C-alpha positions as CSV (number, residue, x, y, z in Angstrom):
1,M,56.3,14.8,-18.4
2,R,54.2,15.5,-21.5
3,V,52.8,19.0,-21.9
4,W,49.5,19.3,-23.8
5,S,49.3,22.1,-26.4
6,K,46.3,24.2,-27.2
7,E,46.1,22.7,-30.6
8,E,45.6,19.2,-29.1
9,G,42.6,20.4,-27.1
10,R,42.1,20.4,-23.3
11,D,44.3,18.3,-21.1
12,P,42.4,15.0,-20.2
13,R,43.7,15.4,-16.7
14,D,41.8,18.7,-16.3
15,L,38.7,17.0,-17.6
16,Q,39.0,14.3,-15.0
17,K,39.4,16.8,-12.3
18,E,36.3,18.6,-13.4
19,E,34.3,15.4,-13.5
20,K,35.5,14.5,-10.0
21,Q,34.5,18.0,-8.8
22,L,31.1,17.6,-10.4
23,F,30.7,14.3,-8.6
24,V,31.7,15.9,-5.3
25,D,29.4,18.8,-5.8
26,K,26.5,16.5,-6.6
27,A,27.1,14.4,-3.5
28,N,27.4,17.5,-1.2
29,N,24.8,19.7,-2.9
30,P,22.2,17.4,-4.3
31,T,19.0,18.6,-6.1
32,F,15.6,17.9,-4.7
33,L,15.2,15.1,-7.3
34,D,18.5,13.5,-6.2
35,V,17.2,13.4,-2.6
36,V,13.9,12.0,-3.6
37,A,15.7,9.2,-5.5
38,G,18.0,8.5,-2.6
39,W,15.1,8.4,-0.1
40,L,13.0,6.1,-2.3
41,A,16.0,3.8,-2.7
42,R,16.5,3.4,1.1
43,V,13.0,3.6,2.5
44,V,11.2,0.3,3.4
45,L,7.6,0.4,2.4
46,A,4.9,-2.0,1.1
47,P,4.8,-2.0,-2.7
48,S,1.4,-0.3,-2.9
49,T,2.5,2.3,-0.4
50,K,5.7,3.0,-2.3
51,R,3.8,3.4,-5.5
52,D,1.4,5.9,-3.8
53,Y,4.3,7.9,-2.5
54,E,6.1,7.9,-5.9
55,N,2.9,9.2,-7.5
56,K,2.6,12.0,-5.0
57,L,6.2,13.0,-5.4
58,F,6.5,12.8,-9.2
59,N,3.0,14.0,-10.0
60,Q,2.5,16.8,-7.4
61,V,5.6,17.7,-5.4
62,I,8.4,17.7,-7.9
63,P,6.5,19.7,-10.6
64,A,5.6,22.3,-8.0
65,L,8.9,22.6,-6.1
66,G,11.3,21.9,-9.0
67,G,13.3,18.7,-9.2
68,N,16.5,20.6,-10.2
69,T,16.3,22.9,-7.2
70,P,19.3,22.4,-4.9
71,I,18.0,20.8,-1.7
72,A,19.8,23.5,0.4
73,K,17.4,26.1,-0.9
74,F,14.6,24.5,1.0
75,S,16.0,25.4,4.4
76,W,13.6,27.3,6.6
77,N,15.6,30.5,6.5
78,K,15.6,30.5,2.7
79,G,11.9,30.3,2.2
80,G,11.5,26.5,2.1
81,R,8.7,26.5,4.7
82,D,6.7,29.0,2.7
83,R,7.1,27.0,-0.6
84,V,6.0,23.7,1.1
85,L,2.9,25.3,2.8
86,K,1.9,27.0,-0.5
87,L,1.9,23.6,-2.2
88,K,-0.1,22.0,0.6
89,D,-2.6,24.9,0.7
90,A,-3.1,24.6,-3.1
91,I,-3.9,20.9,-2.8
92,E,-6.3,21.6,0.1
93,E,-8.0,24.4,-1.9
94,R,-9.0,21.8,-4.5
95,G,-11.0,20.1,-1.8
96,A,-8.4,17.4,-1.3
97,G,-7.6,17.9,2.4
98,N,-6.7,14.4,3.1
99,Q,-4.4,14.3,0.1
100,A,-2.8,17.6,1.2
101,D,-2.0,16.0,4.7
102,K,-0.5,13.0,3.0
103,V,1.7,15.0,0.6
104,L,3.0,17.0,3.6
105,M,3.9,13.8,5.4
106,V,5.8,12.4,2.4
107,M,7.7,15.7,1.9
108,R,8.6,15.6,5.6
109,Q,10.2,12.2,5.3
110,V,12.2,13.3,2.2
111,F,13.5,16.4,3.9
112,E,14.3,14.4,7.0
113,Y,16.5,12.2,4.9
114,A,18.3,15.3,3.6
115,I,18.7,16.8,7.1
116,D,20.1,13.4,8.3
117,R,22.8,13.6,5.7
118,S,23.6,17.3,6.4
119,W,22.4,18.4,3.0
120,L,19.7,20.6,4.5
121,E,19.7,22.7,7.6
122,G,16.9,22.0,10.1
123,P,14.2,22.5,11.1
124,N,12.3,20.4,8.6
125,P,10.4,22.7,6.3
126,A,7.6,20.2,6.1
127,M,7.2,19.7,9.8
128,S,3.6,19.3,11.0
129,S,1.9,21.3,13.6
130,R,-1.6,21.9,15.0
131,L,-2.1,24.6,12.3
132,T,-1.0,22.6,9.3
133,K,-3.7,19.9,9.9
134,S,-6.3,20.2,7.1
135,K,-10.0,20.7,7.9
136,H,-10.7,17.4,6.2
137,I,-12.6,14.9,8.4
138,P,-11.5,11.4,7.5
139,K,-14.2,8.9,6.8
140,N,-14.0,5.2,7.4
141,N,-14.5,2.9,4.4
142,P,-18.3,2.1,4.2
143,C,-19.3,-1.3,5.4
144,L,-22.5,-3.3,5.3
145,K,-24.0,-4.7,8.5
146,W,-23.9,-8.4,9.1
147,D,-27.6,-8.8,8.3
148,E,-27.1,-6.9,5.0
149,L,-24.4,-9.2,3.9
150,P,-26.7,-11.9,2.4
151,Q,-27.9,-9.5,-0.4
152,L,-24.3,-8.8,-1.4
153,L,-23.5,-12.5,-1.4
154,D,-26.6,-13.2,-3.5
155,D,-25.5,-10.5,-6.0
156,L,-22.1,-12.1,-6.3
157,N,-23.5,-15.6,-6.6
158,N,-25.8,-14.6,-9.4
159,N,-23.2,-12.3,-11.0
160,I,-25.7,-9.5,-11.5
161,G,-22.9,-7.1,-12.4
162,N,-21.8,-9.4,-15.3
163,G,-18.2,-9.4,-13.9
164,S,-15.4,-11.6,-15.1
165,P,-14.9,-14.9,-13.1
166,V,-11.5,-13.6,-11.8
167,V,-13.0,-10.4,-10.4
168,T,-16.0,-11.9,-8.8
169,S,-13.9,-14.7,-7.4
170,A,-11.4,-12.1,-6.0
171,I,-14.2,-10.4,-4.1
172,K,-15.4,-13.7,-2.6
173,F,-11.8,-14.5,-1.7
174,D,-11.5,-11.1,-0.1
175,I,-14.6,-11.8,2.0
176,L,-13.3,-15.2,3.0
177,T,-9.8,-14.1,3.9
178,F,-10.1,-10.3,4.6
179,V,-6.5,-9.8,3.5
180,R,-5.7,-6.3,2.2
181,V,-6.4,-6.1,-1.6
182,G,-2.9,-5.0,-2.4
183,C,-1.5,-8.0,-0.6
184,F,-3.6,-10.7,-2.2
185,V,-4.2,-9.7,-5.9
186,P,-0.5,-10.5,-6.7
187,M,-0.9,-13.9,-5.1
188,R,1.0,-16.8,-6.8
189,W,0.1,-20.4,-6.8
190,D,3.4,-21.4,-5.3
191,E,2.6,-19.5,-2.1
192,L,0.0,-22.2,-1.3
193,D,0.9,-25.1,1.0
194,Y,-2.0,-27.6,0.6
195,N,-0.3,-30.2,2.8
196,N,-0.5,-27.9,5.8
197,D,-3.5,-25.9,4.6
198,L,-1.6,-22.6,4.7
199,W,-1.1,-19.6,2.4
200,T,2.1,-17.7,3.1
201,I,2.1,-14.1,2.1
202,P,5.7,-12.9,1.5
203,A,6.9,-10.1,3.8
204,E,7.5,-7.7,0.9
205,R,3.8,-7.5,0.2
206,M,2.8,-7.0,3.8
207,K,2.3,-3.6,5.4
208,S,4.1,-5.0,8.5
209,R,7.0,-6.2,6.3
210,K,6.6,-9.6,8.0
211,E,5.4,-12.9,6.5
212,H,1.7,-13.6,7.2
213,L,0.0,-16.9,7.4
214,V,-3.6,-17.5,6.3
215,P,-5.1,-20.9,7.2
216,L,-7.0,-22.4,4.2
217,T,-10.5,-23.5,5.1
218,E,-12.5,-25.9,3.0
219,P,-14.5,-23.0,1.3
220,I,-11.3,-21.2,0.5
221,R,-9.8,-24.3,-1.1
222,R,-13.0,-24.9,-3.2
223,L,-12.8,-21.3,-4.4
224,L,-9.1,-21.7,-5.3
225,D,-10.0,-25.0,-7.2
226,Y,-12.6,-23.1,-9.2
227,I,-10.1,-20.3,-10.1
228,R,-7.5,-23.0,-11.0
229,Q,-9.8,-24.2,-13.8
230,F,-9.1,-21.0,-15.8
231,N,-5.9,-19.7,-14.3
232,G,-4.2,-22.9,-13.2
233,E,-1.6,-22.6,-16.0
234,E,-0.6,-19.1,-15.0
235,D,1.9,-18.0,-12.2
236,Y,-0.7,-15.7,-10.6
237,V,-3.9,-16.8,-9.1
238,F,-5.7,-13.7,-10.1
239,W,-4.1,-13.4,-13.6
240,S,-6.1,-11.4,-16.1
241,P,-5.8,-11.1,-19.8
242,R,-6.9,-7.5,-19.5
243,G,-3.9,-6.5,-17.4
244,R,-1.9,-3.8,-19.1
245,T,0.8,-3.0,-16.6
246,K,0.5,-6.0,-14.3
247,P,0.2,-9.7,-14.8
248,H,-2.8,-9.8,-12.5
249,I,-6.0,-7.8,-11.9
250,D,-5.5,-4.3,-10.7
251,E,-6.2,-3.5,-7.0
252,S,-9.0,-1.0,-8.2
253,A,-10.9,-3.7,-10.0
254,L,-12.7,-4.9,-6.8
255,N,-13.9,-1.5,-5.7
256,Q,-14.9,-0.7,-9.3
257,H,-17.0,-3.8,-9.5
258,L,-18.6,-3.2,-6.1
259,K,-19.4,0.4,-6.8
260,E,-20.2,0.5,-10.5
261,R,-21.4,-3.0,-11.4
262,L,-23.1,-4.1,-8.2
263,G,-24.4,-0.7,-7.0
264,Y,-22.7,-0.6,-3.6
265,R,-21.2,2.8,-3.9
266,G,-21.2,4.5,-0.5
267,R,-22.2,1.2,1.1
268,Q,-19.3,-1.2,0.8
269,T,-15.6,-1.2,-0.3
270,A,-13.1,-4.0,-0.4
271,Q,-11.2,-2.4,2.5
272,G,-14.4,-2.0,4.4
273,L,-14.8,-5.8,4.5
274,R,-12.0,-5.8,7.2
275,Q,-14.3,-3.7,9.4
276,L,-17.1,-6.2,8.9
277,V,-15.0,-9.2,10.0
278,L,-13.6,-7.5,13.1
279,T,-17.1,-6.4,14.1
280,A,-19.1,-9.6,13.3
281,G,-16.2,-11.8,14.4
282,Q,-16.8,-10.5,18.0
283,D,-20.5,-9.7,18.0
284,V,-21.7,-12.7,16.0
285,L,-19.1,-15.4,16.4
286,D,-17.9,-14.5,20.0
287,F,-14.2,-14.6,19.1
288,P,-11.8,-12.3,21.0
289,A,-10.6,-9.2,19.1
290,D,-7.0,-10.3,19.8
291,I,-7.3,-13.4,17.7
292,I,-9.2,-11.7,14.9
293,Q,-6.7,-8.8,14.7
294,R,-3.8,-11.3,14.6
295,Q,-5.4,-12.9,11.6
296,M,-5.9,-9.4,10.1
297,A,-2.1,-8.8,10.5
298,H,-2.7,-6.0,12.9
299,A,-0.1,-5.2,15.5
300,V,-1.5,-6.4,18.9
301,G,-0.5,-4.9,22.2
302,D,1.9,-2.1,23.1
303,K,5.5,-1.9,21.8
304,V,6.9,-4.0,24.5
305,R,4.5,-6.9,23.7
306,Q,5.1,-6.5,20.0
307,A,8.9,-6.8,20.7
308,Y,8.8,-9.8,22.9
309,D,5.6,-11.8,22.1
310,K,6.4,-13.8,19.0
311,S,3.6,-16.3,19.4
312,Q,1.5,-17.0,16.3
313,A,-1.7,-18.3,18.0
314,L,-2.2,-20.3,14.7
315,K,-4.5,-22.9,16.3
316,E,-6.9,-20.2,17.5
317,R,-6.6,-18.3,14.3
318,R,-7.4,-21.4,12.3
319,A,-10.5,-22.0,14.5
320,F,-11.6,-18.5,13.7
321,M,-11.1,-18.9,10.0
322,D,-13.2,-22.1,10.0
323,A,-15.9,-20.4,12.0
324,W,-15.8,-17.3,9.7
325,S,-16.1,-19.5,6.5
326,D,-19.0,-21.4,8.0
327,A,-20.8,-18.2,8.9
328,L,-20.4,-16.9,5.4
329,L,-21.8,-20.1,4.0
330,S,-24.8,-19.8,6.3
331,Q,-25.3,-16.2,5.0
332,G,-25.5,-17.5,1.5
333,L,-22.0,-17.5,0.1
334,K,-21.5,-20.1,-2.7
335,V,-18.1,-21.3,-3.8
């Protein structure tokens, strides 16, 4: 057996042992950043939600709590609860109560991941209680009434905000399909099935993590044909040459156009259009909420029904989509 001398440097076998021990220590005593990375790698979220959580963690939580802090130091009896609440209070003091509640929720999930792997002693330092709830009163997205819709449609038809064709078309597409903005702006041409008049949204873009079918009505097809004139050679339906980080328009483009260019700040948002369809779909078109909610990709019924009822009700949903498109045309929509 060879013996290494001091002149030759350290024994490589000792270095291997140290590297192995460092690996073991990292696995058994991870830092907060290690836990965040592990949680993000395992959690199943819609892409837009995951980006939101990443922004909260890397822009607010990690700078405040310290990414290199051993996760074990966040246990309740080591002051972890106090550090977590101080961060939440600081965010709330900026007037961002809703943001503070969401940051606490994300931290709770990260710490739960650490507790589940025995890296952190419970209870969860970010657990919620009646006293941790912020004073913020959530507001629904503003939404026009049905009889106010013709003015918005007229503004879009005449492009009074001087918007790009892709953005104005995206807003019209949103009104026609009422799909969540983050789900439809990355839409690709190959998701369309013209033979069966269906658009299939991949599961990874859906909040429910399930594929969603959108029947293509005649007005929707005409709008897509119009968009194809300038984006037909691209992979993405809502491709934009202005995109910097994405090959399609940004999710914020619709709200920016509605608020800043068309003057609907405080009156209408892209997300608020979903409120309009659920309300007018019942009050004006006399369709049952169940059918409308299915087309909105909402969970319908209790957990038992959700587990056992796998029906699509596609025929009824297609009838509603046709009626909704016709109603929008009668209100002045031009495609």
